[in-house]
C-alpha positions as CSV (number, residue, x, y, z in Angstrom):
1,X,-27.1,-8.2,-10.6
2,X,-27.7,-11.8,-9.4
3,X,-28.9,-12.7,-5.9
4,X,-25.5,-14.3,-5.2
5,X,-23.7,-11.0,-6.1
6,X,-26.0,-9.0,-3.8
7,X,-25.4,-11.5,-1.0
8,X,-21.6,-11.3,-1.4
9,X,-21.6,-7.5,-1.4
10,X,-23.7,-7.6,1.8
11,X,-21.4,-10.2,3.5
12,X,-18.2,-8.4,2.6
13,X,-19.5,-5.1,3.7
14,X,-20.5,-6.6,7.1
15,X,-17.2,-8.3,7.5
16,X,-15.2,-5.2,6.9
17,X,-17.4,-3.2,9.3
18,X,-16.0,-5.5,12.0
19,X,-12.3,-5.0,11.0
20,X,-10.3,-3.6,13.9
21,X,-6.7,-4.3,12.8
22,X,-4.3,-6.0,10.5
23,X,-5.2,-9.6,11.5
24,X,-8.8,-9.0,10.9
25,X,-8.1,-7.5,7.5
26,X,-5.7,-10.3,6.6
27,X,-8.2,-13.0,7.6
28,X,-10.9,-11.6,5.3
29,X,-8.5,-11.3,2.4
30,X,-7.3,-14.9,2.9
31,X,-10.8,-16.3,3.1
32,X,-11.7,-14.5,-0.2
33,X,-8.6,-15.9,-1.8
34,X,-9.3,-19.5,-0.6
35,X,-12.9,-19.1,-1.9
36,X,-11.4,-18.4,-5.3
37,X,-9.2,-21.5,-5.1
38,X,-6.0,-19.7,-4.2
39,X,-3.7,-20.3,-1.2
40,X,-3.1,-16.8,0.1
41,X,-3.6,-13.1,-0.4
42,X,-1.1,-10.3,-0.3
43,X,-1.9,-6.7,0.2
44,X,0.8,-4.2,-0.9
45,X,0.7,-0.4,-0.2
46,X,3.3,1.8,-1.7
47,X,3.6,5.6,-1.8
48,X,4.0,7.1,-5.2
49,X,6.1,9.9,-3.6
50,X,9.8,8.8,-3.9
51,X,12.1,8.5,-0.9
52,X,9.4,9.2,1.7
53,X,6.9,6.7,3.0
54,X,8.0,3.1,3.1
55,X,6.0,0.3,1.5
56,X,3.8,-2.0,3.5
57,X,3.1,-5.6,2.8
58,X,0.4,-7.8,4.4
59,X,0.8,-11.5,3.6
60,X,-1.9,-14.0,4.6
61,X,-1.7,-17.7,4.8
62,X,-1.9,-20.3,7.5
63,X,-1.9,-18.8,10.9
64,X,-1.6,-15.1,11.6
65,X,-1.0,-12.5,8.9
66,X,2.6,-11.4,8.4
67,X,3.2,-7.7,8.2
68,X,6.3,-6.3,6.5
69,X,7.5,-2.6,6.3
70,X,10.1,-1.1,4.1
71,X,11.7,-2.3,0.9
72,X,11.6,-6.1,0.4
73,X,13.1,-7.8,-2.6
74,X,10.6,-10.6,-2.1
75,X,7.8,-8.4,-3.4
76,X,9.6,-6.6,-6.2
77,X,8.0,-8.7,-8.9
78,X,4.6,-8.2,-7.3
79,X,5.0,-4.5,-7.3
80,X,5.7,-4.6,-11.1
81,X,2.5,-6.6,-11.5
82,X,0.7,-3.9,-9.6
83,X,2.1,-1.1,-11.8
84,X,0.9,-3.0,-14.8
85,X,-2.5,-3.3,-13.3
86,X,-2.8,0.4,-12.6
87,X,-1.6,1.3,-16.1
88,X,-4.2,-0.9,-17.7
89,X,-6.9,-0.3,-15.1
90,X,-7.5,-4.0,-15.2
91,X,-7.0,-7.2,-13.3
92,X,-3.7,-8.9,-14.3
93,X,-3.0,-12.6,-14.3
94,X,0.7,-13.7,-14.0
95,X,3.1,-16.6,-13.5
96,X,6.2,-16.5,-11.4
97,X,8.1,-18.6,-14.0
98,X,7.6,-17.5,-17.6
99,X,8.9,-18.3,-21.1
100,X,8.1,-14.8,-22.6
101,X,10.4,-11.9,-22.1
102,X,7.4,-9.6,-21.6
103,X,6.1,-11.6,-18.7
104,X,7.2,-11.1,-15.1
105,X,10.0,-13.3,-13.8
106,X,11.3,-13.7,-10.3
107,X,14.9,-14.6,-9.7
108,X,14.0,-17.6,-7.5
109,X,12.2,-20.6,-9.0
110,X,9.8,-20.7,-6.1
111,X,8.8,-18.3,-3.3
112,X,6.2,-17.7,-0.6
113,X,4.2,-15.7,-3.2
114,X,3.4,-18.8,-5.2
115,X,3.9,-19.7,-8.8
116,X,0.8,-18.2,-10.2
117,X,-1.5,-15.3,-9.3
118,X,-4.0,-12.6,-10.0
119,X,-3.6,-9.0,-9.1
120,X,-5.7,-5.8,-9.0
121,X,-4.2,-2.4,-8.1
122,X,-5.5,1.1,-7.8
123,X,-4.4,4.5,-6.4
124,X,-5.8,5.9,-3.2
125,X,-6.8,9.5,-2.6
126,X,-3.4,10.0,-0.8
127,X,-1.5,8.9,-3.8
128,X,-0.7,5.5,-2.3
129,X,-0.9,2.4,-4.5
130,X,-3.0,-0.4,-3.1
131,X,-2.8,-3.8,-4.7
132,X,-4.5,-7.1,-3.7
133,X,-3.1,-10.4,-5.1
134,X,-4.2,-13.9,-4.8
135,X,-1.5,-16.5,-5.3
136,X,-1.1,-20.3,-5.4
137,X,1.4,-23.0,-6.2
138,X,-1.1,-24.9,-8.2
139,X,-2.3,-24.5,-11.9
140,X,-2.0,-21.3,-13.9
141,X,-4.8,-18.8,-13.6
142,X,-7.3,-19.1,-16.5
143,X,-9.1,-16.2,-18.2
144,X,-12.3,-17.7,-16.8
145,X,-11.0,-17.4,-13.3
146,X,-9.9,-13.9,-14.0
147,X,-13.4,-12.9,-15.0
148,X,-14.9,-14.6,-12.0
149,X,-12.6,-12.9,-9.5
150,X,-12.2,-9.5,-11.2
151,X,-15.3,-7.8,-9.9
152,X,-14.7,-9.0,-6.4
153,X,-11.1,-7.8,-6.4
154,X,-12.1,-4.4,-7.6
155,X,-14.7,-4.0,-4.9
156,X,-12.4,-5.4,-2.2
157,X,-9.7,-3.0,-3.3
158,X,-12.0,0.0,-3.0
159,X,-13.2,-1.1,0.5
160,X,-9.7,-1.9,1.7
161,X,-8.5,1.6,0.7
162,X,-11.3,3.3,2.6
163,X,-10.9,1.1,5.7
164,X,-7.1,1.5,5.8
165,X,-7.6,5.3,5.8
166,X,-10.5,5.2,8.3
167,X,-8.6,3.0,10.7
168,X,-5.3,4.8,10.2
169,X,-3.6,1.4,9.8
170,X,-0.8,2.8,7.7
171,X,-0.8,6.4,8.6
172,X,2.7,8.0,8.4
173,X,2.0,10.5,11.2
174,X,1.7,13.6,9.1
175,X,-1.6,14.5,10.6
176,X,0.1,14.8,14.0
177,X,2.3,17.7,13.0
178,X,1.9,20.8,15.1
179,X,1.3,24.3,13.7
180,X,5.0,25.2,14.4
181,X,6.3,22.1,12.7
182,X,4.1,22.8,9.6
183,X,5.4,26.4,9.6
184,X,9.0,25.2,9.7
185,X,8.4,22.6,7.1
186,X,6.8,25.2,4.8
187,X,9.9,27.5,5.0
188,X,12.1,24.5,4.5
189,X,10.2,23.6,1.3
190,X,10.9,27.2,0.2
191,X,14.6,26.4,0.3
192,X,15.4,28.2,3.6
193,X,18.3,26.8,5.6
194,X,18.1,26.3,9.4
195,X,19.7,29.7,10.1
196,X,17.1,31.5,7.8
197,X,14.1,29.7,9.3
198,X,15.4,30.6,12.8
199,X,15.7,34.2,11.9
200,X,12.3,34.4,10.2
201,X,10.5,32.7,13.2
202,X,12.5,34.4,15.9
203,X,13.7,31.1,17.4
204,X,17.1,29.5,17.8
205,X,18.8,27.2,15.2
206,X,18.8,24.4,17.8
207,X,15.0,24.7,18.1
208,X,14.6,24.6,14.4
209,X,16.7,21.5,14.2
210,X,14.8,19.8,17.0
211,X,11.5,20.4,15.2
212,X,12.9,19.1,11.9
213,X,14.0,15.9,13.7
214,X,10.5,15.5,15.1
215,X,8.9,16.1,11.7
216,X,11.1,13.5,10.0
217,X,10.3,11.0,12.8
218,X,6.5,11.6,12.5
219,X,6.5,11.4,8.7
220,X,8.8,8.4,8.6
221,X,11.3,10.3,6.4
222,X,15.1,10.3,6.5
223,X,15.7,13.9,5.7
224,X,14.0,17.3,5.9
225,X,13.9,17.4,2.1
226,X,12.0,14.1,2.0
227,X,9.6,15.4,4.6
228,X,9.0,18.6,2.6
229,X,8.5,16.7,-0.6
230,X,5.9,14.4,0.9
231,X,4.1,17.2,2.8
232,X,3.8,19.2,-0.5
233,X,2.5,16.1,-2.3
234,X,-0.3,15.5,0.2
235,X,-1.1,19.3,0.5
236,X,0.0,19.7,4.1
237,X,2.1,22.7,3.1
């Protein structure tokens, strides 16, 4: 490992130790993108459990970072790039406009994501996909640039995953469930209806429904089935 590599590792570790929120994280990612001759960075987090947690997008550029939550067609192509990166366990270079049917193509000729980019994605311990992309409206990304940026993107992705979890930047609220809520959710996952759960626990149906509404709100889910699916996936129940 060269002295420059050691120096960079130390600098990025120290910078992320000071992260206290989204703007701090976005600033670091943007500076790294600019250092690699790109205009902006985009961080995408997407749950692999369907119909439960929303996606999160952190776009960086001039000024403050822009934070988006929920589905966003603007990032659909970038999510496909991330899936390809996970499948190949490698950094992927791409162009917004393409001539090959196998390449990724956005519907619009230009977007805030830029015309060319490089992406690395990996799965977190909570089954959330984390991807970091550098984008620019300038020249296409070369294989040489890919090699130069790949090791940094991999290390950054690992650090970002750990810091997002540690700082609870994108926590869905599942850890805030009470023992009663977990109990109700467990019986719901077993296929019990509100009346059955009420009879088993010796409480009223209205109380069960109240707890289910609180559970769905905390876990950012639309239905009790979605909440039960996600809770089972992350081993809460």
